[in-house]
Each structure stands twice: as structure tokens, then as C-alpha cells.
FILUMKE-133986 format. One record per residue: residue number from 0; residue in one letter; x, y, z of N, C-alpha, C, O in turn. Coordinates in steps of 0.02 Angstrom, whole numbers, always signed. Atoms other than C-alpha are relative to their C-alpha. Layout:
N
- i,aa,n.xx,n.yy,n.zz,ca.xx,ca.yy,ca.zz,c.xx,c.yy,c.zz,o.xx,o.yy,o.zz
- NUM,A,X,Y,Z,X,Y,Z,X,Y,Z,X,Y,Z
...
This chain:
167
- i,aa,n.xx,n.yy,n.zz,ca.xx,ca.yy,ca.zz,c.xx,c.yy,c.zz,o.xx,o.yy,o.zz
- 0,M,+52,-30,-40,+1555,+982,-1492,+31,+62,+33,+85,+59,+62
- 1,K,-25,-62,-30,+1575,+1162,-1433,-1,-4,+76,-37,-44,+105
- 2,S,-3,+0,-73,+1617,+1200,-1253,-65,+25,+30,-84,+3,+85
- 3,T,+65,-24,-28,+1452,+1294,-1229,-52,-55,-4,-94,-61,+42
- 4,T,+47,+56,+6,+1355,+1143,-1291,+15,-52,+54,-31,-79,+85
- 5,R,-19,+48,-52,+1453,+1030,-1174,-20,+25,+69,-43,-14,+110
- 6,G,+19,-28,-65,+1423,+1147,-1027,-75,-3,+11,-98,-18,+66
- 7,T,+73,+3,-5,+1237,+1156,-1064,-22,-72,+12,-66,-84,+54
- 8,L,+17,+71,-7,+1227,+967,-1081,+18,-24,+71,-20,-62,+101
- 9,A,-20,+20,-68,+1322,+943,-916,-48,+29,+51,-65,-5,+100
- 10,A,+47,-31,-47,+1205,+1065,-827,-67,-36,-1,-97,-47,+52
- 11,V,+64,+36,+6,+1050,+975,-893,+5,-68,+33,-40,-89,+69
- 12,L,-9,+66,-31,+1120,+805,-841,+5,+6,+76,-20,-37,+112
- 13,A,-5,-9,-72,+1164,+872,-668,-68,+15,+31,-84,-11,+85
- 14,C,+68,-15,-25,+987,+942,-646,-42,-63,+1,-80,-75,+49
- 15,M,+39,+62,+3,+911,+776,-701,+22,-48,+55,-20,-81,+86
- 16,A,-25,+46,-52,+1022,+677,-582,-22,+23,+69,-40,-19,+111
- 17,S,+22,-23,-65,+979,+788,-435,-75,-9,+9,-99,-23,+64
- 18,A,+73,+11,-4,+792,+776,-476,-15,-73,+13,-60,-89,+52
- 19,V,+12,+71,-10,+801,+587,-485,+21,-20,+71,-13,-61,+102
- 20,G,-23,+17,-68,+898,+578,-321,-46,+27,+53,-52,-3,+107
- 21,A,+44,-31,-51,+774,+692,-229,-71,-26,-4,-109,-16,+43
- 22,A,+70,+22,+8,+614,+612,-296,-22,-49,+53,-77,-39,+81
- 23,P,+24,+46,-51,+605,+464,-175,-6,+32,+69,-50,+13,+108
- 24,A,+3,-31,-66,+640,+574,-24,-61,+45,+7,-86,+54,+62
- 25,A,+57,-46,-3,+498,+694,-70,-66,-37,+0,-118,-6,+14
- 26,A,+63,+38,+4,+369,+556,-89,-28,-10,+70,+8,-28,+116
- 27,S,+34,+8,-65,+242,+551,+52,-41,-65,-2,-65,-85,-55
- 28,T,+37,+63,-1,+157,+392,+109,-73,+10,+19,-111,-38,+18
- 29,T,+70,-14,-15,-6,+478,+161,-20,+67,-30,+21,+111,-38
- 30,V,+29,-63,+22,-119,+613,+93,-47,+23,+55,-96,-11,+69
- 31,P,+42,-22,-55,-194,+716,+235,-69,+21,-24,-77,+51,-78
- 32,V,+70,-17,+16,-384,+739,+236,-32,+28,+63,-27,-3,+116
- 33,R,+40,-27,-55,-489,+850,+348,-71,+8,-27,-82,+44,-76
- 34,L,+68,-2,+24,-675,+826,+329,-37,+60,+30,-39,+68,+91
- 35,P,+37,-58,-25,-778,+987,+341,-70,-21,+21,-112,-35,-21
- 36,L,+65,+21,-26,-925,+942,+453,-39,+59,+32,-88,+47,+67
- 37,E,+33,-57,-30,-975,+1120,+503,-71,+8,-25,-112,+38,+10
- 38,A,+68,-6,+27,-1131,+1109,+393,-51,-39,+41,-111,-26,+37
- 39,L,+46,+37,-42,-1205,+985,+517,-31,+43,+54,-85,+27,+79
- 40,E,+26,-44,-51,-1230,+1127,+641,-65,+34,-22,-106,+52,+20
- 41,T,+62,-30,+24,-1366,+1200,+530,-58,-49,-1,-116,-29,+2
- 42,V,+52,+51,+3,-1461,+1035,+523,-17,-27,+69,-76,-35,+86
- 43,F,+10,+27,-67,-1437,+968,+699,+18,+52,+53,+63,+92,+43
- 44,P,-16,-50,-52,-1438,+1070,+860,+58,-22,+45,+53,-20,+106
- 45,I,-59,+21,-38,-1265,+1008,+912,+61,+33,-31,+60,+56,-88
- 46,D,-64,-23,+27,-1086,+1065,+892,+26,-53,-48,+20,-112,-35
- 47,A,-25,+47,+51,-1005,+988,+738,+62,-36,+25,+105,-5,+57
- 48,P,-61,+36,-18,-877,+852,+768,+57,+19,-48,+45,+45,-103
- 49,E,-59,-12,+42,-700,+871,+700,+29,-68,-19,+37,-111,+24
- 50,L,-28,+63,+24,-627,+732,+594,+58,+15,-47,+49,+48,-98
- 51,S,-58,-7,+43,-452,+729,+521,+33,-69,-6,+41,-105,+44
- 52,T,-31,+65,+13,-369,+579,+443,+45,+7,-61,+66,+62,-79
- 53,G,-41,+0,+60,-268,+532,+290,-14,-62,-41,-44,-110,-17
- 54,I,+8,+56,+45,-269,+416,+142,+69,-31,-11,+114,+3,-33
- 55,P,-66,+30,+11,-126,+290,+136,+15,-8,-74,-28,-24,-114
- 56,V,-24,+8,+68,-24,+285,-23,+44,-62,-1,+99,-60,+27
- 57,P,-42,+60,+1,+40,+108,-57,+63,+9,-43,+61,+38,-97
- 58,V,-64,-3,+36,+222,+94,-110,+18,-72,-19,+27,-114,+24
- 59,P,-15,+69,+21,+261,-61,-216,+73,-18,+13,+117,+24,+11
- 60,G,-66,+27,-9,+411,-170,-181,+17,-45,-59,-21,-49,-107
- 61,P,-19,+45,+56,+504,-294,-293,-44,-63,+0,-57,-90,+54
- 62,P,+42,+60,+3,+397,-440,-354,+39,-62,+21,+100,-66,+13
- 63,D,-29,+62,-24,+429,-613,-281,-12,-54,-52,-62,-90,-47
- 64,G,+7,+53,+49,+453,-727,-430,+11,+28,-70,+23,+88,-76
- 65,P,+1,+73,+1,+458,-812,-552,+69,-29,+15,+120,+2,+3
- 66,H,-61,+34,-20,+587,-936,-489,+6,-65,-41,-42,-103,-45
- 67,P,-8,+64,+35,+660,-1077,-595,+1,-58,+50,+29,-53,+105
- 68,A,+4,+59,-44,+625,-1248,-521,+26,-61,-37,+9,-71,-96
- 69,P,-25,+61,+33,+717,-1410,-559,-56,-50,-11,-98,-60,+33
- 70,G,+50,+51,+15,+610,-1541,-643,-66,+29,-25,-114,-9,-33
- 71,R,+62,-31,+25,+478,-1417,-704,+15,+38,-64,+69,+67,-72
- 72,L,-9,-38,+62,+452,-1342,-875,-14,+74,+10,+19,+117,-21
- 73,L,+17,-70,-15,+373,-1182,-808,+29,+19,+68,+33,-23,+113
- 74,P,-28,-20,-65,+450,-1080,-667,-55,+3,+54,-114,+8,+38
- 75,E,+46,-8,-55,+371,-1072,-495,-21,+73,+4,+16,+118,-17
- 76,R,+28,-68,-6,+263,-919,-458,+2,+34,-68,+33,+86,-77
- 77,L,+2,-26,+68,+228,-889,-642,-26,+72,-1,+1,+115,-36
- 78,L,+24,-68,-11,+125,-736,-594,+22,+20,+70,-8,-3,+119
- 79,P,-29,-12,-67,+227,-662,-451,-44,+42,+44,-86,+80,+21
- 80,Q,+33,-43,-49,+160,-585,-292,+40,+64,+7,+101,+62,+9
- 81,V,-33,-65,-7,+198,-400,-273,-15,+27,+70,-73,+34,+89
- 82,P,+12,-28,-67,+223,-330,-96,-11,+76,-4,+21,+111,-43
- 83,F,+13,-71,-8,+155,-159,-50,+6,+18,+74,-13,-22,+117
- 84,T,+0,-26,-69,+187,-57,+107,-35,+67,-1,-31,+105,-49
- 85,A,+35,-64,-8,+82,+88,+168,-1,+18,+73,+7,-25,+117
- 86,E,+3,-24,-69,+69,+192,+324,-71,+23,+13,-96,+70,-18
- 87,L,+67,-20,-20,-103,+200,+403,+7,+62,+42,+38,+61,+95
- 88,P,-14,-63,-34,-112,+382,+456,-37,+7,+67,-82,-32,+83
- 89,E,+34,-16,-62,-163,+455,+622,-70,+28,-16,-77,+71,-59
- 90,T,+68,-24,+9,-351,+482,+632,-25,+26,+67,-19,-7,+118
- 91,V,+26,-31,-61,-429,+599,+758,-71,+23,-13,-84,+61,-59
- 92,A,+70,-21,+2,-616,+620,+785,-18,+28,+69,-12,-7,+119
- 93,A,+17,-33,-62,-672,+744,+918,-74,+20,-2,-95,+56,-47
- 94,L,+71,-15,-3,-856,+757,+968,-14,+37,+65,-7,+8,+119
- 95,P,+18,-36,-62,-909,+893,+1090,-66,-27,+27,-114,-36,-10
- 96,L,+60,+28,-32,-1037,+826,+1215,-30,+51,+47,+5,+88,+81
- 97,E,+36,-44,-45,-1170,+923,+1307,-41,-42,+47,-61,-98,+31
- 98,H,+39,+35,-50,-1264,+873,+1463,-73,-3,-25,-100,+48,-45
- 99,P,+67,+6,+28,-1436,+805,+1411,-54,+35,+41,-107,+53,+14
- 100,L,+52,-28,-43,-1532,+878,+1560,+15,+72,+21,-31,+107,+43
- 101,Q,-18,-67,-22,-1438,+1038,+1599,+31,+39,-57,+53,+10,-107
- 102,D,-36,-41,+48,-1369,+1183,+1502,+74,+2,+20,+92,+30,+71
- 103,G,-72,+2,-16,-1183,+1153,+1499,+35,-53,-40,+4,-100,-65
- 104,R,-40,+45,+39,-1045,+1062,+1415,+34,-51,+45,+63,-34,+96
- 105,L,-33,+54,-38,-984,+894,+1479,+74,-4,-17,+116,-14,+28
- 106,G,-69,+6,+21,-824,+891,+1378,+3,-21,-73,-45,-11,-111
- 107,V,-11,+22,+69,-755,+820,+1218,+23,-72,+1,+70,-90,+36
- 108,A,-22,+70,+9,-746,+636,+1172,+45,-2,-62,+24,+18,-117
- 109,T,-49,+2,+54,-592,+607,+1065,+20,-73,-14,+40,-109,+31
- 110,L,-22,+66,+22,-557,+448,+967,+62,+11,-44,+58,+45,-95
- 111,A,-62,-10,+36,-377,+440,+907,+33,-67,-14,+38,-110,+29
- 112,S,-37,+60,+18,-284,+306,+813,+72,+20,-16,+84,+75,-42
- 113,A,-71,-14,+12,-95,+297,+800,+20,-19,-71,-16,-54,-106
- 114,V,-28,+17,+65,+10,+286,+643,+23,-73,+2,+56,-94,+49
- 115,E,-16,+72,+2,+31,+103,+592,+21,-19,-71,-7,+5,-120
- 116,E,-23,+24,+65,+125,+17,+452,-41,-61,-21,-53,-107,+18
- 117,L,+36,+56,+28,+25,-100,+340,+41,-31,-55,+77,+4,-92
- 118,R,-34,+36,+53,+96,-233,+225,-51,-43,-37,-92,-77,-6
- 119,L,+47,+36,+43,+1,-310,+80,+39,-35,-55,+87,-7,-82
- 120,T,-27,+33,+59,+47,-439,-50,-59,-17,-45,-113,-37,-22
- 121,T,+53,+14,+49,-55,-462,-208,-5,-75,-11,+41,-112,+6
- 122,P,+5,+71,+16,-120,-632,-264,+50,-18,-55,+71,+25,-94
- 123,G,-46,+25,+51,-5,-737,-371,-27,-66,-29,-78,-91,-6
- 124,L,+22,+61,+34,-20,-890,-482,+60,-46,-10,+113,-25,-32
- 125,D,-50,+51,+13,+80,-1051,-489,-33,-49,-48,-86,-76,-34
- 126,L,+30,+41,+53,+49,-1152,-647,+49,-53,-23,+108,-40,-33
- 127,G,-41,+56,+25,+113,-1322,-702,-17,-14,-73,-74,-7,-93
- 128,A,+10,+13,+72,+136,-1368,-885,-36,-67,-10,-31,-111,+33
- 129,P,+35,+63,+14,+29,-1505,-964,+47,-55,-26,+24,-108,-46
- 130,L,-49,+50,+22,+190,-1597,-1012,+52,-10,+54,+69,+36,+91
- 131,S,-53,+15,-48,+320,-1682,-905,+67,+22,-29,+71,+34,-90
- 132,P,-67,-13,+28,+505,-1641,-921,+20,-59,-45,-8,-113,-40
- 133,P,-22,+54,+44,+596,-1743,-1054,+22,-61,+41,+59,-55,+90
- 134,R,-15,+62,-36,+610,-1925,-998,+49,-43,-40,+40,-54,-100
- 135,P,-49,+41,+36,+761,-2033,-1040,-29,-66,-25,-8,-91,-77
- 136,E,+29,+64,+22,+655,-2191,-1048,-43,+7,-62,-59,-43,-95
- 137,L,+39,-12,+61,+552,-2110,-1187,+42,+33,-54,+16,+67,-98
- 138,L,-49,-28,+47,+708,-2059,-1284,-3,+76,-2,+3,+107,-55
- 139,G,-1,-73,-5,+697,-1879,-1222,-66,+34,-15,-70,+95,-16
- 140,Q,+66,-29,+15,+513,-1855,-1262,-38,+12,+65,-34,-29,+111
- 141,P,+42,-10,-59,+395,-1779,-1134,-64,-40,-7,-83,-59,-63
- 142,E,+64,+33,+4,+233,-1864,-1089,-54,+46,+28,-39,+88,+71
- 143,P,+52,-44,-25,+65,-1781,-1058,-17,-16,+73,-19,-74,+93
- 144,V,+20,+6,-70,+18,-1751,-875,-58,+49,+12,-70,+94,-28
- 145,L,+53,-47,-17,-127,-1666,-790,+30,+67,+21,+76,+68,+62
- 146,P,-28,-65,-21,-93,-1479,-777,-20,+17,+71,-74,-3,+94
- 147,Q,+13,-20,-69,-83,-1407,-603,-1,+76,+3,+38,+110,-30
- 148,A,+5,-72,-10,-134,-1233,-549,-10,+14,+74,-45,-23,+108
- 149,G,+7,-19,-70,-120,-1148,-382,-4,+76,+6,+32,+112,-28
- 150,L,+7,-72,-12,-175,-978,-320,+38,+17,+64,+27,-13,+116
- 151,L,-37,-24,-58,-57,-888,-202,-43,+55,+31,-57,+105,-1
- 152,T,+48,-45,-31,-167,-798,-77,+31,+67,+18,+90,+71,+36
- 153,P,-25,-65,-22,-151,-613,-42,+2,+4,+76,-34,-31,+110
- 154,T,-5,-9,-73,-101,-557,+132,-4,+74,+17,+17,+116,-23
- 155,L,+2,-68,-27,-133,-401,+234,+19,-5,+73,-16,-38,+112
- 156,T,-21,+2,-70,-38,-376,+397,+8,+71,+27,+29,+116,-9
- 157,G,-5,-63,-35,-42,-235,+520,-36,-7,+67,-73,-55,+77
- 158,A,+32,+3,-65,-99,-198,+696,-25,+70,+19,+3,+101,+65
- 159,P,+25,-67,-17,-200,-37,+698,-35,-1,+68,-66,-51,+87
- 160,G,+32,-7,-65,-263,+23,+866,-24,+71,+10,-2,+117,-25
- 161,A,+27,-66,-13,-359,+169,+936,-14,+7,+75,-17,-42,+111
- 162,S,+17,-13,-70,-396,+251,+1103,-54,+53,+3,-57,+99,-38
- 163,L,+54,-47,-10,-548,+344,+1167,+15,+40,+63,+26,+12,+117
- 164,L,-15,-44,-55,-516,+494,+1278,-60,+46,+13,-94,+66,-34
- 165,F,+54,-45,-17,-642,+600,+1370,+28,+55,+45,+58,+41,+96
- 166,G,-27,-54,-41,-597,+770,+1435,-33,+66,-13,-16,+116,+18
């Protein structure tokens, strides 16, 4: 292999390694969204509210399962649960208020929620085989048993909160 080919190959590999190393750091957990509500001013005789929020982007974690279990033909958590984490973004809604009987502005009512981490696990499945493990009293033969199935429930945890400010 020529030295120019080796140098080019080394440069390409170095670029790929730096791109792979920087990819997780550049990933964002929310996509910002600002809703344009100015068109409401033409329909209603009020100032348009302002609303900005974001869309959480779930990040998957390592699946939990399947796990070998003693005395069972099939492993536990045959269909594993997958954990996801996401960041619930800050949401701000500001509504300008006017005095209903006088000409004048009362202020702005602002509803703001803080950034909160959410955790989610997907449903999973635990399934038992319709045969027992080999039994010594039956000369190593399994015997038929009733199959068992269990659904592992999904979970969603987080504690989002908001505050209402008037000013």
C-alpha cells in the first residue's frame, strides 16, 4: 500500500472517529416550538397570546432482559422492557389582559412550566413454555404443563409543575 493511500485512509478514519465521538454530544433532547398566534388578532379584538414550548425527544436506554432463569425452559422477560428518558421542555404562555370596563391594560398573565425529566419503560412480556424442564423421574423427559403468560406494565414517571404569574 502506498504512503499516500495510507495517509488518506488514516485521515478518513480519523474524521469518522471524531464524527462518532461528537455525535452524542450534539444530540438535543428537545425540539423548540413557537406557535404563531398573531393571526388571532384579526379574528378577535384582543392582543394575541404568546406560546413557546418544545417537543421532547425520547432517548432509548439498554433493554432489561431476557434473563436466564433456573428451572425454566424460556428466559424471564422474553420480550424485554426498554427504558426511555426525555426532558419535558420549558413552556411559557403569556396572555395580555385588558380591563373589561375601562380602556387600559391590566397586565400579562404568564403560565410557565419548568424543565422536568421524564422516564418511560415500554411494556414487556414474560412467557412460560408449555413443557416442564426435564424430570429425572420421567427418565429426562419433560411433561406438558399449562403455559403461563404475563404482561409487564409500562411506566411513566416524572413530576411536571407550573406556576401562574400576573404582572
